[in-house]
C-alpha positions as CSV (number, residue, x, y, z in Angstrom):
1,M,-15.5,-2.9,29.5
2,L,-14.0,-4.2,32.8
3,G,-10.8,-5.1,31.2
4,A,-10.1,-1.4,30.6
5,I,-10.8,-0.6,34.3
6,I,-8.5,-3.3,35.4
7,G,-5.7,-2.2,33.1
8,D,-6.1,1.5,34.4
9,I,-6.1,0.2,38.2
10,V,-2.9,-2.0,37.7
11,G,-1.2,0.9,35.9
12,S,-2.3,3.5,38.3
13,T,0.7,3.4,40.7
14,Y,3.2,3.1,37.7
15,E,2.1,6.0,35.7
16,F,4.5,8.4,37.2
17,C,6.8,5.6,38.7
18,N,7.6,3.7,35.4
19,I,8.9,0.1,35.6
20,K,10.7,-1.9,32.9
21,T,9.9,-5.5,33.9
22,K,7.0,-7.7,33.9
23,E,7.6,-8.9,37.4
24,F,5.6,-6.5,39.6
25,P,2.7,-6.7,42.0
26,L,-0.5,-6.6,40.1
27,F,-2.5,-4.6,42.7
28,P,0.2,-2.9,44.9
29,E,-0.8,-0.6,47.9
30,G,-2.0,2.7,46.5
31,S,-3.8,1.2,43.5
32,N,-7.0,2.8,42.5
33,Y,-9.2,3.7,39.4
34,T,-8.3,6.9,37.6
35,D,-9.7,9.4,35.1
36,D,-9.4,6.8,32.6
37,S,-12.1,4.6,34.4
38,I,-14.4,7.6,35.0
39,L,-14.6,8.6,31.5
40,T,-15.0,4.8,30.2
41,F,-18.1,4.7,32.6
42,A,-19.3,7.9,31.0
43,T,-19.1,6.3,27.7
44,A,-21.0,3.3,28.9
45,D,-23.7,5.5,30.5
46,W,-24.1,7.0,27.1
47,L,-24.6,3.8,25.4
48,L,-26.9,2.5,27.9
49,H,-29.2,5.5,28.7
50,G,-28.5,8.0,25.8
51,G,-27.9,11.7,26.1
52,D,-25.3,13.9,24.8
53,I,-22.0,12.4,25.0
54,A,-20.0,15.6,25.3
55,H,-22.4,16.6,28.3
56,L,-21.8,13.1,29.9
57,Y,-17.9,13.4,29.9
58,S,-18.1,16.9,31.2
59,N,-20.6,16.0,34.0
60,Y,-18.7,12.8,35.0
61,A,-15.4,14.8,35.2
62,A,-17.1,17.7,37.2
63,K,-18.6,15.2,39.6
64,N,-15.5,13.0,40.1
65,H,-13.2,16.1,39.9
66,C,-10.2,14.9,41.5
67,P,-9.3,11.3,40.6
68,M,-6.1,9.6,41.0
69,G,-3.8,10.5,38.2
70,G,-5.8,13.5,37.4
71,Y,-7.4,14.6,34.0
72,G,-5.2,16.2,31.4
73,G,-4.8,20.0,31.2
74,M,-6.6,20.7,28.1
75,F,-9.5,18.4,29.1
76,I,-9.6,20.3,32.6
77,R,-9.9,23.6,30.7
78,W,-12.6,22.0,28.4
79,V,-14.6,20.8,31.4
80,A,-14.4,24.2,33.1
81,R,-15.5,26.2,30.2
82,S,-18.5,23.6,29.2
83,Q,-19.6,23.7,33.0
84,T,-19.5,27.6,33.2
85,T,-20.5,28.7,29.9
86,G,-22.3,25.9,28.1
87,D,-19.6,25.8,25.4
88,Y,-18.9,22.2,24.4
89,R,-16.8,22.6,21.2
90,P,-14.0,20.2,20.9
91,Y,-10.3,21.3,21.3
92,N,-8.5,19.4,18.4
93,S,-6.8,17.0,20.9
94,C,-5.0,13.9,19.7
95,G,-4.4,12.8,23.3
96,N,-4.9,9.1,24.2
97,G,-8.0,10.0,26.3
98,S,-10.1,9.2,23.3
99,A,-8.7,5.8,23.1
100,M,-8.7,4.8,26.9
101,R,-12.6,5.6,27.2
102,V,-13.9,4.0,24.0
103,S,-14.0,0.3,25.0
104,P,-17.6,0.2,25.7
105,V,-18.2,0.9,21.8
106,G,-16.1,-2.1,21.0
107,W,-19.1,-4.2,22.8
108,A,-22.2,-2.2,22.0
109,F,-22.5,-2.8,18.1
110,N,-22.6,-5.7,15.8
111,T,-21.1,-4.5,12.7
112,K,-17.6,-2.9,12.1
113,E,-19.5,0.3,10.5
114,E,-21.4,0.9,13.6
115,V,-18.3,0.4,15.9
116,L,-16.3,2.9,13.8
117,H,-19.1,5.4,13.7
118,H,-19.7,5.4,17.2
119,A,-16.1,5.5,18.2
120,K,-15.8,8.5,16.0
121,L,-18.7,10.1,17.8
122,S,-17.1,9.2,21.4
123,A,-13.8,11.0,20.3
124,E,-14.6,13.9,18.3
125,C,-16.7,15.7,21.0
126,T,-13.4,16.6,22.5
127,H,-10.6,14.9,20.6
128,N,-11.5,15.8,16.9
129,H,-7.9,15.7,15.9
130,P,-7.7,13.0,13.1
131,E,-5.0,11.1,15.2
132,G,-7.4,11.3,18.2
133,I,-10.3,9.8,16.1
134,K,-8.0,7.3,14.7
135,G,-6.8,6.1,18.2
136,A,-10.4,5.6,19.4
137,Q,-11.5,3.6,16.1
138,A,-8.4,1.4,16.2
139,T,-9.1,0.5,19.9
140,A,-12.9,-0.2,19.2
141,L,-12.1,-2.2,16.2
142,C,-9.6,-4.4,18.0
143,I,-12.2,-5.0,20.8
144,F,-15.0,-5.9,18.2
145,M,-12.8,-8.1,16.1
146,A,-11.4,-10.0,19.2
147,R,-14.9,-10.6,20.8
148,N,-16.1,-11.9,17.4
149,G,-13.2,-14.6,17.2
150,A,-10.8,-13.0,14.9
151,S,-7.2,-14.3,15.4
152,K,-4.4,-11.9,16.5
153,D,-2.9,-12.1,13.1
154,E,-6.2,-11.0,11.6
155,I,-6.4,-8.1,14.1
156,R,-2.9,-6.9,13.4
157,K,-3.4,-6.9,9.5
158,A,-6.6,-5.1,9.9
159,I,-5.3,-2.3,12.1
160,E,-2.1,-2.0,10.1
161,S,-4.2,-1.8,6.9
162,E,-7.0,0.5,8.1
163,F,-5.1,2.7,10.4
164,H,-1.4,2.4,8.9
165,Y,-0.2,1.8,12.8
166,D,3.3,0.3,12.7
167,L,3.0,-2.8,14.8
168,S,6.3,-4.6,13.6
169,L,8.2,-4.1,16.8
170,S,7.7,-6.7,19.6
171,I,7.3,-5.6,23.3
172,D,10.7,-6.8,24.1
173,E,12.1,-4.5,21.3
174,I,9.9,-1.6,22.5
175,R,10.6,-1.8,26.2
176,P,14.1,-0.4,26.4
177,R,13.3,2.3,23.8
178,Y,9.9,3.7,25.1
179,S,9.1,6.3,27.6
180,W,6.7,9.3,28.1
181,G,8.6,10.8,25.0
182,G,7.3,7.9,22.9
183,L,9.5,5.5,21.0
184,D,13.2,6.7,21.2
185,D,12.0,10.1,22.6
186,A,10.8,11.0,19.2
187,G,7.2,11.7,20.1
188,N,4.6,12.1,22.8
189,G,3.6,9.0,24.8
190,G,0.4,10.8,25.9
191,T,-1.0,10.9,22.3
192,C,-2.8,8.5,20.5
193,Q,-0.1,8.0,17.7
194,G,2.6,7.8,20.4
195,S,0.7,4.8,22.7
196,V,-2.1,3.2,20.9
197,P,0.1,1.0,18.7
198,Q,2.2,0.1,21.7
199,A,-0.9,-0.7,23.7
200,I,-2.2,-3.0,20.9
201,R,1.3,-4.6,20.5
202,A,1.2,-5.4,24.1
203,F,-2.0,-7.3,23.6
204,L,-0.6,-9.0,20.4
205,D,2.4,-10.4,22.3
206,G,0.3,-11.3,25.4
207,T,-0.2,-15.2,26.3
208,D,-3.4,-14.4,28.5
209,F,-5.1,-11.7,29.9
210,E,-2.9,-11.0,32.8
211,D,0.2,-11.3,30.6
212,C,-1.1,-8.6,28.1
213,I,-1.7,-6.1,31.0
214,R,2.0,-6.9,32.4
215,N,3.2,-6.4,28.9
216,A,1.5,-2.8,28.8
217,I,2.8,-1.7,32.2
218,S,6.4,-3.0,31.5
219,I,7.2,-0.5,28.7
220,G,6.7,2.4,30.8
221,G,5.1,5.8,29.6
222,D,1.4,6.6,30.5
223,S,1.0,3.2,32.2
224,D,-2.5,3.4,33.3
225,T,-3.7,4.5,30.0
226,I,-1.7,2.0,28.1
227,G,-3.0,-0.8,30.5
228,C,-6.6,0.5,30.1
229,I,-6.3,0.2,26.3
230,T,-4.4,-3.0,26.3
231,G,-6.9,-4.4,29.0
232,S,-9.9,-3.5,27.0
233,I,-8.7,-5.8,23.9
234,A,-7.3,-8.7,26.0
235,E,-10.8,-8.9,27.7
236,A,-12.5,-9.5,24.4
237,Y,-10.0,-11.9,23.3
238,Y,-9.2,-13.9,26.6
239,G,-12.1,-13.0,29.0
240,I,-11.1,-12.0,32.6
241,P,-10.1,-14.4,35.2
242,Q,-12.5,-14.4,38.2
243,D,-10.1,-13.6,40.8
244,I,-8.7,-10.5,39.0
245,R,-12.4,-9.4,38.2
246,E,-13.3,-9.7,42.0
247,K,-10.3,-7.8,43.2
248,A,-10.8,-5.0,40.5
249,M,-14.6,-4.7,41.3
250,G,-13.5,-4.2,44.9
251,Y,-12.0,-0.8,44.1
252,L,-15.3,0.6,42.6
253,P,-17.9,2.5,44.3
254,T,-21.4,1.0,44.2
255,E,-22.5,3.2,41.4
256,F,-19.7,2.1,39.2
257,Q,-20.0,-1.5,40.1
258,D,-23.8,-1.3,39.1
259,L,-22.8,0.4,35.8
260,V,-20.6,-2.6,35.1
261,T,-23.2,-5.1,35.7
262,E,-25.9,-3.2,34.0
263,F,-23.7,-2.7,30.9
264,E,-22.5,-6.4,30.9
265,A,-26.1,-7.7,31.2
266,K,-27.1,-5.8,28.0
267,Y,-24.1,-5.9,25.8
268,S,-21.3,-8.3,27.0
269,T,-21.3,-11.6,25.4
270,N,-19.4,-12.9,28.2
271,N,-22.8,-13.7,29.7
272,D,-23.5,-15.5,26.6
273,K,-23.1,-19.5,26.8
274,S,-21.7,-19.8,23.2
275,H,-19.0,-17.1,23.9
276,S,-18.2,-18.5,27.3
277,L,-17.5,-21.8,25.4
278,F,-15.7,-20.1,22.9
279,H,-13.2,-18.5,25.4
280,T,-12.9,-22.0,27.3
281,F,-11.8,-23.6,24.1
282,R,-9.6,-20.7,23.0
283,Q,-7.8,-20.9,26.5
284,F,-7.5,-24.6,26.1
285,F,-5.8,-24.6,22.8
286,L,-3.4,-21.7,23.8
287,K,-2.5,-23.6,26.8
288,I,-1.6,-26.7,24.7
289,R,0.2,-24.6,22.3
290,K,2.3,-22.9,25.0
291,Q,3.1,-26.3,26.4
292,N,4.3,-27.4,23.1
293,T,6.7,-24.6,22.5
């Protein structure tokens, strides 16, 4: 889950000031967590403590009503309606908000079926458009597969087969063609279908956790959300370097730090010795392979 928060923080200053290079300060002045992180914490709260997920999203947004970046317009209206009238009906969104908040689901369950089911539940309470559900499920499945030792090629094939995302373009090919208007300005970079495939590709082309994040930010568009999605997958595959982890935690208030700690204690196999060894050996072999290329 923390990988998503890190991607969000790193992307926060670049969301409306896009850059097209991987050479940038990782945590520049003005960086902060945004609405992406707040709703990710709501998902974690749901998995840890139960309750109605729609109510949690509404309540977290109402309590944290003016984060950096701000919530989407349709979501703001949904929060206002649900808080004032008790009407929590979804609004058929395909926005990438369903994918940016889903990462805890990828860690909390031990079968593909459970992950896809709960990803759907987390999405459809607001984003009940098929593409909104699809984006959340694809992201959660990537995390689930990555933390269970799948190769990048296996992850790519599964996502292409199950969700029919086109993952054929490399990040270097995407970068000059991508913006808030999607690929070649032919879509909408704020939708799941317009940003989740690119976020997954940023992970696939990365050489380590930080490189994945840099890939995500470097294509432009909805930088904090793309970074959030990419970071969530990269964490499950690579783990998080300790210095980046400590830096990111420093941005969070105590209540959110406590939620990260509680979630990782219950669900994250980062605390499992065998998984830590797995990440150690994976990083070792990736380093050797990189040196030999």
